[in-house]
N, C-alpha and C positions, 0 to 999 in steps of 0.2 A: 273311957279307957281311960286311964293316965298313963304318962313316958314310961314309967317300965311297964309294963302292962305293953304298951307297943312294940318296946325297946327288947322284950322275950317274944313277942308278934312276930316282927323281922325275923330275930334272931333265928326265930324254930324255920322259920317259912326258907329261912333260907340253909339251913341245912337239909331240909327235903328238898329244897330244888337239887341240887349237890346233888345226895343220895339217885332220888329218879333219874338225874342228868345220865348217871355213872350205871342205871339200872337201864337207859335209857341208848347207850352207848355198847351193852353187853347184848343187848338182844336186835341191834342193828346189826351185830358181828354177829349175830348168833343167825340171823333173817341172811346176809348176806353169802353167805354158809348155802346157803337154800337156793337163797334163789340165782346165783354163780350153776345151781346144777341143774336148778329148770332150766338155768339161759343153754347151756354147753348138752344138755341131754333129751331139752324136747323144743328146743327154736324159743320158748319164751320169754317175752317181750314189753309185756305189761302183764299186770294182773291187777282186775277190779278189788274193790277190796268194801264189802260190807256190813251191815251192824243192822241185825232185826228188819231187813228185806230196803237198807234207807244207803244206797249209794257213799264212802265216807273218800272214798277221792281211787287214784291211782296207782300202784307202787309201778315205775317205772323204771324194768333193768339192764343198765349199761351194757353196750357190749367191748369183748377186752382194749383195753387202748392199743393206737394205728400209731402203727411207726411211718413213714415214709420216704422218699428212699429217692431224691430227684436227681436224672442225669441231668447236668448241670451245660458241662459242654455240649450237647441239641439247642437243649433253652437259647445257649450264645450265640449257636450254631442258626440257629430258625430265627432271632433278632436281627442278628447282622445280615441275615438273606432276606428280607421283609425291611427294615429301617436301615441295611447299608452300614460301613464303618465310617469312621474318622481318623485320618495320618496325626497323633500327637505326642509332645516328647515328653521321654519315661522321665521320672524324676528326676535323677540321678545326673541326666543334663539340664535340671534347672538348676542344681545345685552352684554352680557354675558363670557366674553372667560371661565371660569369656568364650564359654561356647556357643553364646545359643545366637550370635549372627552371624554361624557356620556352621550351625548342627545338617539344618537344609543340602549344602550341597558337598560340605570335606566331613560329615559323620554319621550316615544313616543308617552306620547301627544304632547307633541311639533311639530312631525310630521306632514305632512298634502301634501295629493295628488295631484297635477293639475296638467296639461296639461302647456306644455314649450310654451311659449310668439309665439315662431317661427311655431308651432305649429296652435297653433287657427289663427294667422294671415295666415297663409295660406291655413287656413277656410276658414280663411273669404270670402279671395280673388275668391275660389272655388264660392262661391256665385255666381249665372246666378241671368240675368236682370232681371230674372220672381221673384224672390226667391228663390231659391230652391237650396236644394248641393245634389251633387249627389251622390249616397255612389257605394263602391267594385259592389258591385252585380246587379249595375244599374238601381237597385229601387233610389227614387229621394223623398225626403225632403223638404217638406217647412218652411222654417226657417223665414220668410222674409216677413211681411203684407205690403204692401204700397196702399194708398186710394188718390185719388186723390181731393183739392178742386174746389169749382163751377170758373168754370171758370172768370177771371174776366175782358177782353177785354185787358188786358196788350199782347201788339202784340213788333213784329219786321216787320219795312221796311228795305225791298234791291234790290236800283234802281236801272237799268237794266244799258249796253253799253250804252244805247237809249239813256234812259230820260233827263240827261244834256241836251244836243242838242235839242232832243224839251220842254222840258221847255221852253229854253230860245227862242226857233222860239216864242213860241208862247205864252212869255211873248212878245214879239217885236211885236208882229203886236194883241196887245192888249186883249188877249182871258182870263190874269189870271188877271189881273185888280185888277177884280170886291171878286174875292177869298184872295185876295194882302190884300185887302180895306178891309176883314173882319179880317183879321191879325193887321192890325196896329188902326182897330176902336178900340177901347176897353181901347187902353193903351194913347191915345191916347185923349178919351174921360176921363179916369179917368188924364189924369196929369193938361187935365182947370178945374177942380174940385180939383184941389191943389192947 
């Protein structure tokens, strides 16, 4: 094969790859609609994909996006109760050098009580996956409320070890030609109109 033939092969393969990618994106969009409905209506979380009795892998249908609302005042109060507080100067006191020597005795309004950043961070890290903080007495306080949106059908596919061989064998037997023609037909038809 000479350079021109390789160039033609590269160009054709690139165009075909783009066509298949566009087709795959359409297949995915259609699948997400069906998967979202399946998750909402039947609670389906996974689908085993098979071809001629061989597992091709698993489609995992994702839950809707989670939103969380943290009760930061409660987290700070718990951090203060468990780790204590510190007294430090407010930023405006640090801006005037003349005030620094007199702040504690003469300008107490410039003092504030707060939780140390490292203690607050440690308290946030202690929030469990269900949104609770465990107190030293063993009790739990709910500080994060999570809500999940409606499943959209977004999914992940994990191919099995046998998937490649099974798909290639089915392709060679001609069993996938209808499926693949559906992948490329919309792009080809759109190309005819341009």
